[in-house]
C-alpha positions as CSV (number, residue, x, y, z in Angstrom):
1,X,-34.9,10.8,76.1
2,X,-32.7,12.9,73.8
3,X,-33.9,16.4,73.1
4,X,-33.3,18.7,70.1
5,X,-30.2,20.9,70.5
6,X,-30.7,24.0,72.7
7,X,-30.8,27.3,70.9
8,X,-27.1,28.0,71.0
9,X,-26.4,24.4,69.9
10,X,-28.9,24.8,67.1
11,X,-27.3,28.0,65.9
12,X,-23.9,26.3,65.9
13,X,-25.4,23.4,63.9
14,X,-26.9,25.9,61.4
15,X,-23.5,27.6,61.1
16,X,-21.8,24.3,60.5
17,X,-24.3,23.3,57.9
18,X,-23.6,26.5,56.0
19,X,-20.0,25.4,55.8
20,X,-21.1,22.1,54.4
21,X,-23.1,23.9,51.7
22,X,-19.9,25.8,50.9
23,X,-18.0,22.5,50.8
24,X,-20.4,21.0,48.3
25,X,-19.4,23.8,45.9
26,X,-15.7,23.5,46.6
27,X,-13.4,23.3,43.6
28,X,-11.0,20.8,45.2
29,X,-11.3,17.8,47.5
30,X,-8.7,19.4,49.9
31,X,-10.9,22.4,50.3
32,X,-14.0,20.3,50.8
33,X,-12.4,18.2,53.5
34,X,-11.0,21.3,55.3
35,X,-14.5,22.8,55.4
36,X,-16.1,19.6,56.7
37,X,-13.5,19.4,59.5
38,X,-14.1,23.0,60.4
39,X,-17.8,22.4,60.5
40,X,-17.3,19.7,63.1
41,X,-15.3,22.0,65.3
42,X,-18.4,24.3,65.3
43,X,-20.9,21.5,65.8
44,X,-20.3,17.8,66.3
45,X,-23.9,17.3,65.4
46,X,-23.3,18.1,61.8
47,X,-24.0,14.8,60.1
48,X,-23.4,16.1,56.6
49,X,-19.8,17.0,57.6
50,X,-19.2,13.3,58.5
51,X,-20.8,12.4,55.2
52,X,-18.3,14.5,53.3
53,X,-15.4,13.1,55.2
54,X,-16.6,9.6,54.6
55,X,-16.9,10.2,50.9
56,X,-13.3,11.3,50.9
57,X,-11.9,8.5,53.1
58,X,-10.1,5.5,51.7
59,X,-12.6,3.0,50.2
60,X,-12.9,0.0,52.4
61,X,-11.1,1.4,55.4
62,X,-12.2,1.3,59.0
63,X,-12.1,5.1,58.9
64,X,-14.7,5.2,56.2
65,X,-17.0,2.9,58.1
66,X,-16.5,4.9,61.3
67,X,-17.3,8.2,59.6
68,X,-20.5,6.9,58.2
69,X,-21.6,5.5,61.5
70,X,-20.7,8.8,63.3
71,X,-22.7,10.6,60.7
72,X,-25.8,8.5,61.5
73,X,-25.3,9.0,65.2
74,X,-24.8,12.8,64.8
75,X,-27.9,13.0,62.6
76,X,-30.1,11.2,65.1
77,X,-28.7,13.2,68.0
78,X,-29.5,16.5,66.1
79,X,-33.1,15.4,65.7
80,X,-33.4,14.4,69.3
81,X,-36.8,13.7,70.7
82,X,-38.4,14.9,67.5
83,X,-37.0,11.8,65.6
84,X,-40.1,9.7,66.2
85,X,-42.4,12.6,65.2
86,X,-40.8,12.6,61.7
87,X,-41.3,8.9,61.1
88,X,-43.3,8.5,57.8
89,X,-42.2,11.9,56.6
90,X,-38.5,11.8,56.7
91,X,-36.8,13.7,53.8
92,X,-39.8,15.9,53.6
93,X,-38.3,17.9,56.5
94,X,-34.9,19.4,55.7
95,X,-33.5,18.7,59.1
96,X,-33.9,14.9,58.5
97,X,-31.9,14.8,55.3
98,X,-28.4,14.7,56.8
99,X,-29.4,11.6,58.8
100,X,-30.9,9.9,55.7
101,X,-27.8,10.7,53.6
102,X,-25.5,9.2,56.3
103,X,-27.6,6.1,56.8
104,X,-27.7,5.3,53.1
105,X,-23.9,5.7,52.9
106,X,-23.5,3.5,56.0
107,X,-25.7,0.8,54.4
108,X,-23.8,0.8,51.1
109,X,-20.4,0.5,52.9
110,X,-21.7,-2.3,55.1
111,X,-22.9,-4.1,52.0
112,X,-19.5,-3.7,50.3
113,X,-17.8,-5.1,53.4
114,X,-20.0,-8.2,53.5
115,X,-22.4,-7.1,56.3
116,X,-25.3,-7.7,54.0
117,X,-28.1,-8.4,56.5
118,X,-27.3,-5.3,58.4
119,X,-27.2,-3.3,55.1
120,X,-30.5,-4.6,54.0
121,X,-32.0,-3.8,57.4
122,X,-30.9,-0.2,57.1
123,X,-32.6,0.2,53.8
124,X,-35.8,-1.4,55.0
125,X,-35.8,0.9,58.0
126,X,-35.2,3.9,55.8
127,X,-38.3,3.0,53.7
128,X,-40.3,2.9,57.0
129,X,-39.0,6.4,57.9
130,X,-39.7,7.7,54.4
131,X,-42.2,5.6,52.4
132,X,-42.2,8.2,49.6
133,X,-38.6,7.1,49.1
134,X,-37.2,10.3,47.6
135,X,-33.7,8.8,47.6
136,X,-34.6,5.8,45.5
137,X,-33.6,3.4,48.3
138,X,-36.1,0.8,47.0
139,X,-34.1,0.3,43.8
140,X,-30.9,-0.4,45.7
141,X,-32.8,-2.7,48.1
142,X,-34.4,-4.6,45.2
143,X,-31.0,-5.4,43.6
144,X,-29.6,-6.5,47.0
145,X,-32.6,-8.8,47.7
146,X,-32.1,-10.4,44.3
147,X,-28.4,-11.0,44.9
148,X,-29.2,-12.5,48.3
149,X,-32.0,-14.7,46.8
150,X,-34.5,-13.3,49.2
151,X,-37.3,-13.6,46.7
152,X,-40.2,-13.4,49.2
153,X,-38.9,-10.1,50.6
154,X,-38.4,-8.9,47.0
155,X,-42.0,-9.7,46.0
156,X,-43.2,-7.9,49.1
157,X,-41.1,-4.8,48.3
158,X,-42.3,-4.8,44.6
159,X,-46.0,-5.0,45.8
160,X,-45.4,-2.1,48.2
161,X,-44.6,0.2,45.2
162,X,-46.7,-1.5,42.6
163,X,-47.6,1.7,40.9
164,X,-43.9,2.5,40.1
165,X,-43.5,2.4,36.3
166,X,-39.8,3.0,36.1
167,X,-37.7,0.3,34.4
168,X,-36.1,-0.5,37.8
169,X,-39.5,-1.7,38.9
170,X,-41.3,-3.1,35.8
171,X,-38.3,-5.2,34.6
172,X,-37.5,-6.4,38.1
173,X,-41.1,-7.4,38.5
174,X,-40.6,-9.5,35.4
175,X,-37.5,-11.1,36.9
176,X,-39.2,-11.8,40.3
177,X,-42.2,-13.4,38.6
178,X,-39.9,-15.6,36.3
179,X,-37.8,-16.7,39.3
180,X,-41.0,-17.8,41.1
181,X,-43.1,-19.2,38.2
182,X,-40.9,-19.6,35.1
183,X,-42.4,-19.1,31.6
184,X,-46.1,-18.4,32.3
185,X,-48.8,-16.3,30.8
186,X,-48.4,-13.9,33.6
187,X,-44.6,-13.7,33.1
188,X,-45.1,-12.9,29.4
189,X,-47.7,-10.3,30.2
190,X,-45.4,-8.6,32.7
191,X,-42.6,-8.7,30.1
192,X,-44.8,-7.1,27.4
193,X,-45.6,-4.3,29.9
194,X,-41.9,-3.8,30.7
195,X,-40.9,-3.8,27.1
196,X,-43.7,-1.2,26.3
197,X,-42.2,1.0,29.0
198,X,-38.6,0.7,27.9
199,X,-37.7,-1.7,25.1
200,X,-34.0,-0.7,25.2
201,X,-33.4,-2.8,28.4
202,X,-33.6,-6.1,26.6
203,X,-30.6,-5.5,24.4
204,X,-28.4,-4.7,27.3
205,X,-29.6,-7.6,29.4
206,X,-29.2,-10.1,26.5
207,X,-25.7,-8.8,25.6
208,X,-26.8,-7.6,22.2
209,X,-25.6,-4.2,23.2
210,X,-22.6,-3.5,25.4
211,X,-22.8,-1.2,28.4
212,X,-20.8,2.1,27.9
213,X,-17.6,2.5,29.9
214,X,-19.2,5.3,31.9
215,X,-22.8,5.6,32.9
216,X,-24.9,8.5,31.8
217,X,-25.1,11.1,34.6
218,X,-28.9,11.3,34.3
219,X,-31.6,9.1,32.9
220,X,-35.2,9.5,31.7
221,X,-38.0,7.0,31.8
222,X,-38.3,5.0,28.6
223,X,-34.9,6.2,27.2
224,X,-31.7,4.3,26.4
225,X,-30.1,6.1,29.4
226,X,-32.5,4.4,31.8
227,X,-31.9,1.0,30.2
228,X,-28.1,1.4,30.7
229,X,-28.6,2.2,34.4
230,X,-31.0,-0.7,34.9
231,X,-28.7,-3.2,33.2
232,X,-25.7,-1.9,35.3
233,X,-27.6,-2.5,38.5
234,X,-29.7,-5.5,37.8
235,X,-28.1,-7.6,35.0
236,X,-26.2,-9.7,37.6
237,X,-29.6,-10.9,39.0
238,X,-30.8,-11.9,35.5
239,X,-27.5,-13.8,34.8
240,X,-27.8,-15.6,38.1
241,X,-31.4,-16.8,37.4
242,X,-31.3,-20.0,35.4
243,X,-33.0,-19.7,32.0
244,X,-33.9,-16.0,32.4
245,X,-31.7,-14.5,29.7
246,X,-32.6,-17.3,27.3
247,X,-36.2,-16.6,28.0
248,X,-35.7,-13.0,27.2
249,X,-33.9,-13.8,24.0
250,X,-36.8,-15.9,22.9
251,X,-39.0,-12.8,23.2
252,X,-36.9,-10.5,21.0
253,X,-39.4,-10.6,18.1
254,X,-42.0,-9.0,20.4
255,X,-39.5,-6.2,21.1
256,X,-39.1,-5.6,17.4
257,X,-42.9,-5.5,17.0
258,X,-43.0,-2.8,19.7
259,X,-40.4,-0.8,17.8
260,X,-42.4,-1.0,14.6
261,X,-45.6,0.2,16.4
262,X,-43.6,3.0,18.0
263,X,-42.2,4.0,14.6
264,X,-45.7,4.1,13.0
265,X,-46.8,6.4,15.8
266,X,-44.0,8.8,15.1
267,X,-44.8,8.8,11.4
268,X,-48.5,9.4,12.0
269,X,-47.9,12.2,14.5
């Protein structure tokens, strides 16, 4: 059984992590990479140093994949025998975050390289480690499950976080229901709920509005910025679902009705 680093090793890891914090604030990529490499000379258990190097590696290269994997391995080794004790509360403990950052990066690279089952397995495992999902892993996983047509797994995931009222969830719930049942009373009810939460999404999915060349750096629930991010991540799933976009277009009058009601609320406020 692996154990947490001894005191001297832990002190070295803490020192290396301080260099990572400095690297995050670096003005240049060259300085960032240099600090990450220096951190690893102090402690090979510094997962975040591998994360930084992976982020600066050539996209699609074997080096990139190797660095992400080494980050995961280092993060797990740093936690040692305490790893299992953190299950269910990962990310809530600062020392678990480097591992989680590295594993998310590894999953995304594997997905891009075509190792899609492995990538999906990583994200599902991460949700078991941290059900609170501070990293938004479930949103990435949902889009991947749609693309892989794993509809049963998608429905299970949506049910697991059924109280999520972000567009990523409400609109994807609509899509999942339509994929399974088509145009039903329940599908329309879910669509009305999603439109009430963020009516801007429909215009981007239908093509009425074009996505901007660059995504907003942040987004807020119910705002246009959220709709842009949703369409960027999930429109492909809607396009790939026969009849889905046509069905949405047929419900545009309901969206306009929502806008009129929202306008009346503003005027009466």
